[in-house]
N, C-alpha and C positions, 0 to 999 in steps of 0.2 A: 377864783382861787389863785393866788400867786405862789410861785415856787420860791423856795428859799435860795439865796445866792449860792450856798454851798451845794444844794441839790442841782442847780443849773450847771455849776462847774463840773460836777460828777457826770451829768448827762452829756455835756460837751466832750469831756475826756473819753467817756465810753464810746460816743459817736465817732470821734477822731480815731480811736484805737480800732474800732470795727472797720472803718473806711480804710485804714492803713493795712489791716490784715487782708481785706478783700482785694485791695490793689496788689499786694504781694502775691496772693494766690493767682490773680489774673496774669501777672508778669511771668510767674513760674509756668503756668499753664500754656501761655503763648510761646514761651521758650521751648518747652517740650514738644509742642505741636509743630513748631517750625524747624526743629533740630534736623529732621531727615532732609528737608529741602535745603537747609544751609550746608549740610554735609555733601549732598549731591552736587550743589553748585561749586563747592570747594574742589571736589573730585574732578568735575568737568573743567574747571579752570586749570587744575594741575595737568590734566590730559592735554589741554591746548598749549600750555607752556612747554611741556615735554615735547610735544610734536613740533612746535616752533624751534625749540632748542636743538632737537635732533636734525631738523631741516637746515638750520644755520650751520650745524657741524658737518653737513653733507650726507646725513643718513635719514631716510624717510621712515616714519613710523606712524601708523594710524591705530596702533594697538592701544586698547584701553589700559588705564593704570592697573586695573585688576590683573592684567596679564604679566605685569612686571613682578619679578621676584622682589620681595620687600624684607628688609632686615633692619631692626632698630639697633643702631650702634650705641646710642645713649639717649637719655630723655631729651626730646626736642631734635633728634637727628635720625633720619631714616635713609638707608641706602636702597636705591631702586635700580634693578638691573633689567635691561630689555632682553628680548628673546635672543638677539644676535650676540649680546654680551660685549659688543665692541665699545659701547659707552655705558658709563654708570652715572647715575644722578644721585646727589645727596640733597635731601630736603632738610633744611636746617632752620631752626628758630633761634633768634638772637635778639639783642637789644639795640634798638635804634636810638636816636636822640630823644624822641618824644614818646616812644612806646615800643612794643615788640615788632619785629619784622620776620617774615618768613621768606626764605630764599631757596631757589633750586640752583645747584652748581653741577654742571655736567662735566664729567672727567672722561678723557680718553686714556685708558690704562696702558695702551701700547706706546703712545708718544709721551705719556706721563705729563700731560698738560690739561689745563682748564679749557674745555671746548666752548662753553658758554655759561653765562650767569643770567638768571631771571629773578625778579622780585615778585613774589606772589602777593604779599601784603606788607604794608608799612603804615606808620602814623606820622610821617614826616610832614613838615610845613608845606602846604600846597603852593606850587609855583617856585619854591626855593629848594628845600630838602627833598621834595618829591621828585626832583630831577634825577635822583639816583636810580629811578626805574626806567629811564629813557635809554634807548638802544645805544646812542652815542657814548654814554658813560659806561654802560655794561660791556661794550665792546673792548674797553680798556683791559678787562680781565682775561679776554681770550688769549690763549697761548701762554699764560702764566705757568711756570714750571711747578710741578708737584714737589720738586726737590728743594725749593727755596721759599721763604715766607712771601706771601702775596703783598705786593705794594703797587699802587697805581696813583696817578696824579689826581688830586681832589678836584671837585667842582668848585669854582669860584663862588663864594657866597653860601656854600653848603659843605664846608670843610668837615664839620663834625658828623653830618649825615653820611658823607663819603667815607669817613674813617670808620663809622659804625658798620657800614656795609662791607668795607674791607676786612674788618674784624670777623664778621660772620663768614665771609668766604675763606679767611685764614683758618677759622675753626673747622670748616668743612674739609679743607686740605689736610689739617692735622688728623682729624678723625679718619679720613680715607687712608692716610699713611699708617695710622695705628692699626686699622683693620687689615691693611695689606700685610703688615708685619705679623699680626696675629694669625692671619690666614696662611702665610708662608710657614710659620712655626707649627701650625696644626697639620699642614701637609707633610712636613718633614718628619713628624712623629710616626 
């Protein structure tokens, strides 16, 4: 017995729809199943970056991120304060050339300078724009005053990626200053 062409098309459509639905469920399930491991890996990476940033700034810290006081300043920007309070880190999300980037900017409130910058995540071009996460480039931000807009020399061949990172660091500086002004206003009341 032969199926009619219309019935065959309906069967094929039903089969493809069922396969797509099962694939979507599988993807969602794997995402939910792996979410805790992804979050743990992000937290561990943030701890390593903070530890390296604090070491580069002359302060040692093996404290886990959970021991840092955390305050969300705006969507995509979180202020982290260590136990000593000598340094403050801003975890900021911004736009890179090809996608989002996540950056940690360590500030020294006493000297009002950027102590260090570290790139946690980016989607810049490997070998070109990705050079924004190299220490030689990130060191250009060290010592930048919190009282002036951040400006550093761009990487040759990666000007737009360099400017994107500079904009994220500048956003962190502005948020930190706004928080300082708000904090001072609250203290004065």
